[in-house]
Every structure is written in C-alpha cells, then in structure tokens.
C-alpha positions in Angstrom: -1.4 -130.7 16.2 -2.0 -131.3 12.4 -5.3 -132.7 12.7 -6.7 -130.8 15.2 -5.0 -127.0 14.7 -5.0 -126.8 11.3 -2.9 -124.1 9.7 -5.0 -123.3 7.0 -6.3 -119.9 5.9 -10.3 -119.7 7.9 -12.3 -117.9 5.4 -13.8 -115.8 8.1 -12.3 -112.2 8.1 -12.7 -111.9 11.8 -10.3 -115.1 12.3 -8.1 -113.6 9.8 -7.7 -110.7 12.2 -6.1 -113.3 14.6 -3.0 -115.0 14.7 -1.9 -118.0 12.8 -2.3 -121.2 12.9 -5.4 -121.4 14.5 -6.9 -124.2 16.8 -10.5 -125.6 16.9 -11.5 -122.1 15.1 -9.6 -120.2 17.6 -6.7 -118.5 17.2 -3.6 -120.2 18.9 -3.0 -117.2 21.0 -6.0 -117.3 22.6 -5.1 -120.8 24.5 -1.7 -118.9 25.7 -4.1 -116.6 27.5 -6.9 -119.2 28.7 -3.9 -121.5 30.1 -2.3 -118.4 31.7 -5.3 -117.6 33.7 -6.4 -121.5 34.6 -2.9 -121.3 36.2 -2.8 -118.2 38.1 -7.0 -118.6 39.2 -5.9 -122.1 40.3 -2.6 -120.5 42.2 -4.5 -117.7 44.2 -7.6 -119.8 44.8 -5.4 -122.9 45.6 -3.7 -120.9 48.3 -6.2 -119.0 49.6 -8.3 -121.8 50.6 -5.7 -123.2 52.9 -4.5 -119.7 54.4 -6.6 -119.0 57.3 -5.7 -123.0 58.5 -2.1 -122.2 57.9 -2.4 -119.0 60.3 -4.3 -121.1 63.2 -2.7 -124.2 62.9 0.9 -123.3 61.7 1.7 -119.9 62.8 -0.7 -120.5 65.7 -2.7 -117.5 65.8 -6.5 -117.7 67.4 -9.5 -117.6 65.2 -9.9 -113.7 65.4 -6.6 -112.9 64.1 -6.2 -116.0 61.4 -9.6 -114.2 60.2 -8.6 -110.7 60.2 -5.1 -111.3 58.6 -6.9 -113.4 56.2 -9.3 -110.4 54.9 -6.8 -108.0 55.0 -5.1 -110.2 52.5 -8.2 -110.1 50.2 -8.8 -106.8 50.6 -5.7 -106.1 49.4 -5.9 -108.4 46.8 -8.9 -106.4 45.3 -7.4 -102.9 45.6 -3.8 -103.6 44.0 -5.8 -104.3 40.5 -7.0 -100.8 40.2 -3.4 -99.8 40.9 -2.1 -102.1 38.6 -4.7 -100.6 35.9 -3.2 -97.5 36.0 0.3 -98.2 35.3 -0.2 -100.0 33.2 -2.3 -97.8 31.1 0.0 -94.8 32.1 3.5 -96.1 32.2 4.3 -100.0 31.2 1.9 -100.9 29.1 -0.4 -103.5 29.5 2.1 -106.9 28.7 4.6 -105.5 30.8 2.8 -104.9 33.8 1.2 -108.2 33.5 4.9 -110.0 33.4 6.7 -107.5 35.9 3.9 -107.9 38.5 3.5 -111.7 37.9 7.0 -112.1 38.5 6.2 -110.4 42.0 3.5 -112.8 42.3 5.6 -115.6 41.5 8.1 -114.9 44.2 5.7 -114.4 46.9 3.9 -117.9 46.3 7.5 -119.4 46.5 8.1 -117.3 49.9 4.7 -118.5 51.2 6.2 -122.1 50.6 9.3 -121.5 52.2 7.8 -119.9 55.2 5.5 -123.1 55.6 8.7 -125.4 56.2 8.8 -126.3 59.9 12.2 -128.1 59.7 13.9 -124.7 58.4 13.9 -123.6 62.0 13.3 -127.5 63.7 16.2 -127.5 65.5 15.4 -129.7 68.0 13.1 -131.7 65.5 10.2 -132.2 67.4 7.9 -131.2 64.8 7.3 -127.3 66.3 9.5 -124.3 64.4 11.7 -123.0 67.1 11.8 -119.5 65.5 8.1 -118.5 64.7 9.2 -114.9 64.0 10.8 -116.2 60.9 8.0 -117.9 59.7 5.8 -115.2 60.5 7.5 -112.6 58.6 8.4 -114.6 55.7 4.7 -115.5 55.2 3.4 -112.1 55.6 6.0 -110.9 52.8 4.9 -113.8 50.6 1.3 -112.6 51.0 2.4 -109.4 50.5 3.8 -109.8 47.3 1.0 -112.1 46.0 -1.6 -109.1 47.0 0.7 -106.8 44.9 0.9 -109.3 42.2 -2.4 -110.7 42.0 -6.5 -130.8 52.9 -2.9 -131.1 52.9 -1.3 -134.4 53.5 1.8 -134.5 56.1 5.0 -134.1 55.2 8.4 -133.2 56.8 12.1 -134.5 57.1 12.5 -134.9 60.8 8.9 -135.0 62.0 5.3 -135.4 60.0 3.0 -132.2 60.0 0.2 -131.2 58.0 1.6 -130.1 54.6 1.6 -126.1 54.2 4.4 -126.5 51.8 3.0 -128.8 49.4 -0.5 -126.7 49.8 1.4 -123.2 48.8 4.1 -124.9 46.7 1.3 -126.5 44.2 0.0 -123.0 43.6 3.5 -121.5 43.0 4.7 -124.1 40.5 1.5 -122.9 38.8 2.3 -119.3 39.2 5.5 -120.4 37.2 3.9 -122.2 34.4 1.4 -119.5 33.8 4.1 -117.0 33.8 6.0 -118.6 31.4 3.4 -119.5 29.1 1.9 -115.7 29.1 5.7 -114.9 27.8 5.8 -117.8 25.5 3.1 -116.0 23.6 4.3 -112.2 23.5 5.0 -112.9 19.6 1.1 -113.3 19.0 -0.2 -110.1 21.3 -0.3 -106.6 20.0 1.7 -104.4 22.4 0.2 -101.2 22.6 1.2 -98.3 23.9 -0.2 -96.6 27.3 -2.5 -93.9 26.2 -3.4 -92.7 29.8 -6.1 -94.4 32.1 -9.9 -93.3 32.1 -10.1 -93.6 35.7 -7.3 -90.9 36.2 -9.5 -88.7 33.8 -12.6 -89.3 35.5 -11.0 -89.0 38.6 -9.4 -85.1 37.6 -12.7 -84.2 36.1 -14.4 -84.9 40.0 -11.5 -83.2 41.4 -12.0 -80.2 39.4 -16.0 -79.8 39.9 -15.1 -80.2 43.2 -12.7 -77.6 43.6 -14.5 -75.2 41.2 -17.8 -75.7 43.2 -15.9 -74.8 46.6 -14.3 -71.9 45.1 -17.8 -70.9 44.1 -19.7 -71.6 47.4 -21.0 -68.2 48.1 -24.6 -67.5 47.4 -23.6 -64.6 44.5 -22.8 -67.8 41.9 -26.3 -69.5 40.7 -26.5 -73.2 41.4 -26.2 -75.2 38.9 -28.2 -78.5 37.6 -25.7 -81.0 38.8 -22.1 -80.3 41.1 -20.8 -82.2 38.0 -21.8 -79.2 36.0 -19.1 -77.3 37.6 -16.4 -78.8 36.0 -17.9 -77.2 32.7 -15.4 -74.4 32.9 -11.9 -76.6 32.0 -14.3 -79.5 30.0 -16.4 -77.7 27.7 -13.7 -77.5 24.7 -13.3 -79.2 21.5 -10.6 -81.9 21.6 -9.6 -85.0 20.0 -9.4 -88.9 20.9 -6.5 -91.4 20.1 -9.0 -92.6 17.3 -9.6 -88.9 15.9 -12.9 -88.6 16.4 -14.0 -85.1 17.1 -16.3 -84.9 20.3 -17.0 -82.1 22.9 -15.2 -82.4 26.1 -18.8 -82.2 27.8 -19.4 -85.7 26.9 -16.9 -86.5 29.7 -19.0 -84.5 32.1 -22.4 -86.5 30.8 -20.3 -90.0 30.8 -18.9 -89.3 34.7 -22.5 -88.5 35.8 -23.4 -91.8 34.1 -20.7 -93.4 36.3 -21.5 -91.7 39.7 -25.4 -92.9 39.5 -24.3 -96.2 39.2 -21.6 -96.2 41.8 -23.9 -94.5 44.2 -25.8 -97.7 43.9 -22.6 -99.8 44.8 -22.4 -98.1 48.4 -24.6 -100.5 50.1 -22.7 -103.7 47.9 -19.2 -104.2 50.1 -22.1 -105.7 52.6 -22.9 -108.6 50.8 -18.7 -109.0 50.1 -18.4 -109.1 54.0 -20.5 -112.4 54.3 -19.2 -113.8 50.7 -15.9 -114.0 51.4 -16.0 -115.8 55.2 -16.4 -118.9 53.6 -12.7 -119.2 53.3 -12.4 -117.8 57.0 -15.3 -118.1 59.4 -16.6 -121.0 57.4 -14.1 -123.1 57.0 -13.0 -122.7 60.9 -16.5 -124.4 61.3 -15.5 -127.0 59.4 -12.7 -128.3 61.3 -15.2 -129.1 64.4 -17.2 -130.8 62.3 -16.9 -134.8 60.7 -15.5 -135.0 57.3 -15.9 -138.4 57.0 -18.5 -139.2 53.5 -17.6 -142.9 53.8 -15.4 -143.4 50.1 -13.5 -140.1 50.7 -12.7 -137.6 53.8 -13.7 -134.1 53.2 -10.7 -131.6 54.7 -12.3 -128.3 56.0 -10.4 -126.0 53.1 -12.1 -128.7 50.8 -15.4 -127.6 51.5 -15.3 -124.3 49.4 -15.0 -126.1 46.7 -19.0 -126.8 46.9 -19.5 -123.2 45.8 -18.0 -123.3 42.5 -19.7 -126.8 42.0 -22.5 -124.8 42.5 -22.2 -121.8 40.6 -21.8 -124.3 37.2 -25.1 -125.9 38.3 -27.2 -122.7 39.3 -25.9 -120.5 36.6 -28.0 -122.4 33.7 -31.0 -123.4 35.8 -31.1 -119.6 37.1 -31.1 -118.2 33.0 -33.1 -121.1 31.3 -35.8 -121.8 33.8 -35.8 -119.6 36.9 -35.8 -116.5 35.3 -38.1 -117.3 32.7 -40.5 -118.5 34.8 -40.6 -115.6 36.9 -41.5 -113.7 33.5 -44.0 -116.0 32.6 -45.8 -114.9 35.5 -46.0 -111.8 35.2 -43.3 -110.4 37.5 -41.0 -107.7 36.4 -37.9 -109.2 37.9 -35.6 -106.1 37.0 -31.7 -106.5 37.8 -31.7 -104.2 41.0 -34.6 -106.5 42.3 -32.3 -109.5 41.5 -29.5 -107.8 43.4 -31.6 -107.6 46.5 -32.9 -111.2 46.4 -29.5 -112.4 46.0 -28.5 -109.9 49.3 -31.6 -112.1 51.3 -30.4 -115.1 49.9 -26.8 -114.6 51.6 -28.0 -113.5 54.7 -30.2 -116.4 54.8 -26.7 -118.3 54.6 -25.6 -117.0 57.8 -28.8 -117.5 59.2 -28.1 -121.3 58.4 -24.6 -120.9 59.4 -25.7 -119.6 63.0 -28.3 -122.6 63.1 -25.3 -124.9 62.8 -22.8 -123.2 64.9 -25.6 -123.4 67.9 -25.8 -127.6 67.2 -21.8 -127.9 66.6 -21.4 -125.7 70.2 -24.0 -128.4 71.8 -21.5 -131.0 71.4 -18.6 -129.0 72.1 -17.5 -129.5 75.9 -17.6 -127.3 78.1 -14.1 -126.3 79.2 -13.0 -124.2 83.0 -13.1 -120.7 82.7 -10.3 -118.6 84.5 -11.9 -119.4 87.8 -12.4 -123.0 87.8 -10.6 -126.1 87.1 -12.4 -129.5 86.2 -11.4 -132.9 87.6 -12.3 -136.9 86.9 -11.2 -140.0 88.4 -9.7 -143.4 86.9 -9.3 -146.4 89.1 -6.5 -148.6 88.2 -7.9 -151.1 89.8 -10.6 -154.2 89.5 -12.5 -153.3 92.1 -15.4 -150.5 92.7 -13.8 -147.0 95.0 -15.6 -145.1 96.8 -15.0 -141.3 96.3 -15.9 -137.9 98.2 -14.6 -134.8 96.9 -15.4 -131.5 98.9 -18.8 -130.0 98.6 -19.5 -132.5 96.1 -22.2 -135.9 96.4 -20.3 -139.2 97.0 -19.6 -141.3 93.9 -18.2 -145.1 92.7 -15.5 -145.1 90.3 -16.1 -148.8 88.6 -13.1 -151.1 88.7 -10.4 -149.9 85.6 -12.7 -147.5 84.7 -13.3 -143.6 84.8 -16.2 -141.2 87.0 -18.8 -140.6 84.6 -18.4 -137.0 83.7 -15.3 -134.2 84.6 -16.7 -132.0 87.9 -16.4 -128.4 88.4 -14.8 -127.2 91.0 -14.2 -123.3 92.0 -11.5 -124.2 94.3 -7.5 -125.0 93.8 -7.2 -126.8 97.1 -9.9 -129.6 97.4 -9.9 -132.9 100.4 -10.5 -136.0 98.6 -11.4 -139.3 99.9 -11.0 -142.4 98.4 -11.6 -145.3 99.8 -11.7 -144.4 103.0 -8.2 -142.5 102.5 -8.0 -138.6 103.0 -5.7 -136.7 100.9 -5.7 -132.8 100.0 -5.0 -132.3 96.2 -4.2 -129.2 94.4 -6.0 -128.5 90.8 -4.6 -126.0 89.0 -7.3 -123.0 87.7 -8.5 -123.2 84.2 -7.5 -126.7 83.5 -8.7 -130.1 83.2 -7.0 -133.2 85.5 -7.3 -137.2 85.5 -6.7 -138.4 89.2 -5.4 -141.7 89.2 -6.7 -144.1 92.4 -4.3 -147.1 92.5 -4.2 -150.1 94.9 -3.0 -148.4 98.0 -5.6 -145.5 97.3 -3.1 -143.1 96.2 -3.7 -140.2 94.5 -1.6 -138.9 91.4 -2.8 -136.4 89.2 -2.5 -136.0 85.3 -2.8 -132.8 83.3 -5.4 -133.2 80.3 -5.9 -131.1 77.3 -8.4 -128.1 77.9 -9.4 -127.8 73.7 -10.5 -129.7 71.0 -7.7 -131.4 69.0 -6.8 -129.6 66.4 -7.4 -130.2 62.4 -9.8 -132.7 63.2 -6.8 -134.7 65.1 -6.9 -136.9 68.1 -5.3 -136.8 71.4 -4.6 -140.1 72.6 -2.4 -141.1 75.7 -1.9 -144.5 77.8 -1.5 -145.0 81.3 0.4 -148.1 82.5 -1.5 -149.7 84.9 0.9 -152.7 84.0 3.6 -154.4 86.6 6.1 -153.4 84.5 7.7 -150.6 81.7 6.2 -150.3 78.8 6.9 -148.6 75.4 4.2 -147.3 72.7 3.9 -146.2 69.3 1.9 -145.2 66.6 3.2 -145.1 62.9 6.8 -143.2 63.5 5.9 -141.4 67.1 7.2 -143.4 69.5 6.5 -143.0 73.6 8.6 -144.5 75.9 9.1 -146.4 78.4 6.3 -145.8 80.5 6.8 -146.7 84.1 4.0 -148.3 86.4 1.6 -146.3 87.0 2.3 -143.4 84.9 1.2 -141.6 81.8 2.3 -141.0 78.6 2.1 -137.8 76.3 -0.5 -137.4 74.2 0.1 -138.9 70.4 -1.7 -136.5 67.8 -3.6 -139.4 65.3 -5.5 -138.9 62.3 -8.9 -140.5 62.1 -10.0 -144.0 61.0 -8.3 -147.2 62.7 -5.3 -146.5 64.3 -3.1 -149.3 65.2 -0.9 -148.9 68.3 2.4 -151.4 69.3 2.6 -151.9 72.7 6.3 -153.2 73.6 8.0 -154.5 76.8 11.5 -154.8 78.2 11.6 -158.4 76.6 10.3 -157.5 73.2 6.8 -158.7 73.1 4.3 -156.7 71.5 0.8 -156.5 71.8 -1.2 -154.4 69.0 -3.7 -152.1 69.7 -6.7 -150.8 67.0 -8.5 -147.9 68.2 -11.5 -146.3 66.0 -11.5 -142.5 65.7 -13.7 -140.0 64.4 -12.6 -136.3 64.4 -11.5 -134.0 67.3 -11.9 -136.5 69.9 -9.3 -137.5 72.9 -8.8 -140.8 74.9 -7.4 -141.6 77.8 -6.3 -146.1 77.3 -5.5 -148.1 80.4 -3.2 -151.1 80.3 -4.7 -152.8 83.4 -2.4 -154.9 85.6 -4.5 -157.9 84.4 -3.0 -157.3 80.8 -1.1 -160.1 79.1 0.6 -160.6 76.1 -0.7 -162.8 73.4 -3.6 -163.3 70.9 -5.8 -162.0 73.0 -3.9 -158.9 74.7 -6.1 -156.4 73.6 -9.4 -158.0 75.8 -8.7 -155.9 79.1 -7.3 -152.6 77.7 -10.0 -150.1 78.6 -10.4 -146.5 76.3 -11.8 -143.9 78.2 -13.2 -141.0 76.1 -12.1 -137.9 77.8 -13.5 -135.2 74.6 -16.2 -136.7 72.0 -15.4 -136.4 68.5 -17.0 -134.5 66.2 -20.5 -135.2 65.8 -22.1 -133.3 63.4 -21.3 -134.2 59.6 -19.9 -131.3 57.3 -22.8 -132.4 54.8 -24.5 -129.7 56.5 -22.5 -127.1 55.5 -24.0 -127.3 51.9 -27.5 -125.6 53.0 -25.5 -122.8 53.7 -23.0 -122.9 50.6 -26.1 -123.7 48.4 -28.0 -120.6 49.9 -24.5 -118.3 49.4 -24.1 -119.6 45.7 -27.7 -118.7 44.9 -27.4 -115.3 46.1 -24.0 -115.2 44.1 -25.4 -116.2 41.0 -28.2 -113.4 41.0 -26.4 -110.6 42.9 -22.7 -110.9 41.3 -23.6 -112.0 38.0 -26.6 -109.8 37.6 -24.7 -106.6 39.1 -22.0 -107.0 36.9 -24.0 -107.2 33.8 -26.3 -104.3 34.9 -23.4 -102.4 35.6 -22.3 -102.7 31.5 -25.2 -102.0 30.7 -25.1 -98.3 32.5 -21.9 -97.6 31.8 -20.9 -95.4 28.9 -18.9 -96.9 26.2 -15.5 -96.3 27.2 -15.4 -96.2 31.0 -16.6 -100.0 31.8 -13.1 -100.6 33.3 -14.2 -97.4 36.0 -16.9 -99.8 37.0 -15.3 -102.8 37.2 -12.6 -100.7 39.7 -15.4 -99.5 41.7 -17.0 -103.3 41.9 -13.5 -104.6 43.0 -13.4 -101.9 45.3 -16.8 -103.3 47.3 -15.3 -106.5 47.6 -12.3 -104.7 49.6 -14.4 -103.0 51.7 -16.4 -105.5 52.5 -13.5 -107.3 53.0 -12.3 -104.7 55.4 -15.7 -104.8 57.1 -15.4 -108.1 58.4 -11.4 -107.4 59.7 -13.1 -104.8 61.8 -15.8 -107.3 63.2 -13.2 -110.0 63.8 -11.1 -107.6 65.7 -13.4 -105.9 67.7 -14.4 -109.7 69.0 -16.8 -108.3 70.9 -19.6 -111.0 70.5 -18.6 -114.3 72.7 -20.3 -116.6 70.3 -19.4 -117.5 67.0 -23.4 -117.5 66.2 -24.5 -114.7 67.4 -21.4 -113.0 65.2 -23.2 -114.9 62.2 -26.6 -113.6 63.2 -24.9 -109.9 63.7 -23.9 -109.8 59.8 -27.2 -111.7 58.5 -29.2 -108.7 60.5 -26.5 -106.0 58.9 -26.9 -107.6 55.5 -31.1 -107.3 55.5 -30.9 -103.7 56.4 -28.8 -102.9 53.9 -30.8 -105.0 51.4 -33.8 -102.5 52.2 -31.4 -99.6 51.9 -30.6 -100.9 48.7 -34.3 -101.8 47.7 -35.5 -98.0 48.2 -32.3 -96.7 46.1 -33.4 -99.4 43.4 -36.9 -98.3 43.8 -35.7 -94.5 42.7 -33.4 -95.6 40.0 -34.1 -94.8 36.7 -32.9 -96.9 33.9 -30.9 -94.9 31.2 -29.2 -95.6 27.6 -25.5 -94.6 27.9 -25.5 -94.3 23.7 -28.4 -92.2 23.8 -27.3 -90.0 26.3 -23.9 -90.0 24.5 -25.3 -89.5 20.9 -26.7 -86.3 22.0 -23.5 -84.9 22.3 -22.0 -86.3 19.2 -24.0 -85.2 16.4 -22.3 -87.0 14.3 -23.0 -88.0 10.2 -24.2 -91.6 9.3 -20.9 -93.0 8.5 -19.1 -90.8 11.7 -21.9 -93.0 13.7 -20.9 -96.4 12.3 -17.5 -95.5 13.4 -19.0 -94.6 16.6 -20.2 -98.0 17.1 -16.8 -99.5 16.2 -14.8 -98.0 18.8 -17.0 -99.8 20.9 -16.2 -102.9 19.7 -13.4 -105.2 20.6 -10.2 -104.8 18.0 -11.2 -108.1 16.0 -14.4 -106.6 14.5 -12.8 -103.2 14.2 -9.9 -104.8 11.7 -13.0 -107.2 10.4 -14.6 -104.1 8.9 -11.5 -102.6 8.1 -10.6 -105.6 6.0 -14.2 -105.4 4.3 -14.2 -101.6 3.5 -10.5 -100.8 2.6 -8.5 -104.5 2.1 -6.4 -103.8 4.4 -3.3 -106.4 5.2 -4.6 -109.3 7.9 -3.7 -108.5 11.0 -2.0 -111.4 12.8 -1.8 -110.8 16.7 -3.9 -110.7 19.6 -4.6 -107.4 21.3 -3.5 -107.5 24.8 
C-alpha cells in the first residue's frame, strides 16, 4: 500500500479536493464506491441470469408464466430507482437512502437463496419440495425486496438437485460485501442535506400548466405558443437557487419544454427494451433446448448471456474508432437519432435470427401426442423377430432385442394388437406415450413413457430387465432396484457426458455399463436374457433411443447476440449521450428517470404478450416482436426527421442575462463538486476539501 498508494500531497488542485491518501492518482474513497458498484451489479446480474430457470425448473412454472414474472421483476427494478431518488433528494439524503435500501436489497437476496433450498420442505427426501407454496412465497418476497433495493452445479443434503441456493447465495454474499464496503468509506464522503428533487419540481410545473390550461379552456382566453406557457402565472417570478444565483423562474418553464421535447422522442423506445431484455428470459429458455458442448468446456443456458457483455467490450471501441469515422468519411450524416434507428433495426434482425434458429430447433423436437392422441412403440424382449399388427395400421416386424422404428400415433384408447399371431386388446391413455413389451409368450406389457424433453438438458434413462433374475441399477448416488424380470425401472435423470451405470444381481456380481449422453435425450436400456456377468457383460446390452438429444448447437445463438449487442451499442450508448446533450444543466436526472421508465415499460410489454400466450409457436412470437420493432423504428425515424437539435446552454443564457463573472459561476454550477472546489481554491485560497461528494 505504501508503494502503490502514496500518501504524499499531490500537486494537482483537483486531487486536493478529494480525501488523502490517494491511490494510483485517485482518492481511496473512489475505490470504495467502485468496489460497491461492482459487487452490487454482479449481485443483480448474477441473480437475474438464473431467475427464469429457477421459475421453470424449481418452482415448476411453464415458460409463459416464468417469462411474465421475470419481466415483472425487471420492470420493478427499473421503476424503483425513481422512487429512491425522490426519497434521497427530499427526505433521507443520498447516503442514508443507499444504505437503507441496500439493507433491504441484501435481505431480499438472502431470502431468495433460502427459498431455493429444497431440503427445507423435502420431508420424504425425494429431491422435490413438499410445500411449494412456501418456496414460491419466499421467492416472491425476496424479489420484491431486491426490486425495492435495487449453470449451477448440483447440491443438497439428502438428494442432489440443481444448486439454485448457491446461484442465489453468491450474489447475496456479494451484496453484503457491497454494503459493508460502502459503509466503511462513509468518513470520506460529503453528506449533503436533502435539497428537494428536480423531478418533483418538473412534475409540479407540468401539473400546474395542465390544470391552468383546463381552467382556462374557454375560447375567451387566447391561445399560447406552447401549452407549458400556462404555467407562467406561477413560475414567472424571481427566486433564488441553493447556490444563491438569481434567475427567473420562467427559466424553469423553458427547461421543462426542452425536457418534454426529448421525452416525446422516448415514446417509441420501450419496444427496443421489450426485445433486448428477453435475452434473460426467452433466449435463455431457447438455450435449454440446445447443445452446450463446446468440446473443452460446457456452457449452461444461463451462461450464454455472458456473450452480451463480452461483445459490448469489443464493439464499443470498434464503433467509436472505426465504424463511425468510416461512415463520416463516406460523407454520411450519421446523427444520434439515425444511429438509434439503426440500433432498433439491428435488434429486430436479432429476433429474426432467433426465429430462424427456433424453427430449426422445433424440427428436432419430437411431435408429442395431443390431448386426443396416444403414441405407441413396441420393444421385443426376445432374440427372434416378431410380426405385429395394430388395428388400423400397416403390419410391421419388431426385430429381436430391439424396438419398432418410431412411435405410431393413434386416435383411440382401446386398440386390438396382434403380436406373433396372438391377439390382445390394449388400453392406451390419451395425451401419453407408451412402450409395449413383447415377451417370449407374446404377452403384452405397457410402460408409460415421458411426453416432453427432459428439463435442464438432462437425460432420462430407464432399464428394462429381460434377464432371468432380479437386478439392481445405480448411477452415482441414485439407486433403483431390485427390478424383477420382465419389468422396467423408473427413469434416472442423468447429466451429459459419459454416464457409468452399475448393474448388480442378488449374488453381488456387478457389471459397469457406460452410455455416452448428449443433452435432453431419453433412452430405454434393455438387459436381454442373453446377458451374462463378466468382462464382456456389456456386449448384449441394447440402448434404445426414445427421444433424440438436442442437435442444434448453442453457438448458433451468438449470431442473435451479436446483432442485439450491436443494436445496443448504437442505440443505448448513443441515446443516453444524445439525451444529456439536449438536457438542461440541472435536469439530466429527469431524462435519466425517463430513460429508466422506457426500460420498465418495455418489460411490461413482454409480460403482456407472454401472458396473452395467443401464439402457438415460439418462433412466431419472435417474428411478432421483430415486426413490432420495425414498425416502431419507422415511427421513430419520422419523429427524428422533424426533430430540431438544440443547445440548452444557449437557451438558458437568454434567461440568465448574467455578467461575465456570473457566467463563469453558471458554468461552474454545471461541473462536478471537485472542479468547483478546484476553481474556488485557485481564486480564494480556501482550505483543501478532503471528502468525496455522494
């Protein structure tokens, strides 16, 4: 610390304003704030990355409800900072507000981690919570507190499940660190008293103008140039700011006009965020149906979201140093509003790419039976082929120790089946899949198969015992058995890769069977009557694939992430820069609040569409969002065409009518506190300010 962060007085007057000691040319207090921000952002995004998967796989909600609750939470997270700013400026002050709401935030993260511990209510130790209401209520409470404050491994005591407690626990721990670090540096901050919130002042001014216009709506009152001019009756008097600078309150009306002009352009913007924030919901759910094996490592569905920040780090300097200068060199006037329009179109292209990818995924997903259908396949437990005739279907032959090729779809529950010349009436439940076992006596036995792809990229494996004695089956710590002859086990849920199964008889003899698995497949493993224990015990074992593994690789999502990230760079970064350039000096926070509001409204749009659920196919929903954003982009382009860029400083100067020295003071009011202290130190030899302003 002595070498890297010397405590010697730095000659820079700006550094004199900050607290000593300094570190790498910056005051130490800055590092408290940076560490706090890093931990808080890591906590938020780390928790949010797995949230939709937690809803789907732990709580048990379907894709639409999981998406709805996810975007409701995100919308609240972008609305509550506006409330926090009002509380800070009007009541508690910034430091106390940050501390108090961070405590609420931390409690919310801890509650989320606790809600994900399945062992709390898993009384029968089967790996499934017995009181899901408790977990749902706890998670909703945690999310509400987080909103107000604002590939997981397996774990468990009695049974191993996806470790959502760890996925939520790490962000909770980091939020605790963020809170401690921020409080630890409190002696280095300037604690300013609340001075009122500019957003409330703007809202009051607008409210008065609307009421006054309504009260003077009759034709006897002459029209005014702008509807905000109806606020002049109240805001056309002299007043003093907290820096004792005299200005006309009519300036406030002019500033509000400038703000409203920019806010009007914000109206179409929520549609962009409606698409952008689906990276954490729909795109993550899409990734669960894909192959995440990259050879040297495995990518979990939630981990694909890291592509966005990586591409941002790459694309921002490329855009600034290469793309924008090249466009300028070509003589094109690529204004900020035109950039934002291009950003919207790129986001819509990202969803077109997502739709095309979804179509390819859907082609690999089996056609499961509808509510009026049933599906059947046959498994021959003997070594000789068996001819089979199903009522209303073409005859076929089931090879020895094998199954019929594909599931056949039937529209009736009671069907006459002939196997090897022996007739029987079979009952098949609708909206279900079945495997019919054919033994040596041509007797039929029906098994119930799964009717959806296994969750979380897992694989569903079961064993059929065609051997002459009882067998036990196990994989890792899971055990199934003993399984009687001509019977089937329940399904194992097994991860991708090489799965090693142990087959054991009543005498203690064992056979180790290895099955190479992908993501999301289902197998029925037949132990035939020719099976023998020994070195070559696995030769006669037959693995029959009931559901194909995920065939589409997760790397294909990089295309849509690339398009979305490029859209974000030219839309979001440019949009904020444009907003601040068009904002009055004291009202940038108002536009920031408006920007956050557009994000919240965008998420509300998603939850409305998801909850409506009127589109049967996911690719169609992607196309719908893409089309909506293209339409909005056209509207925004028209609005941008008629927008006139303005210089807020020039407009404000018309109302100020200040002397040269006062103008210098006016410019200083637009600076940060450190620059102001520097100039004051140069002109009046004030003592060093040794704190950082919050």
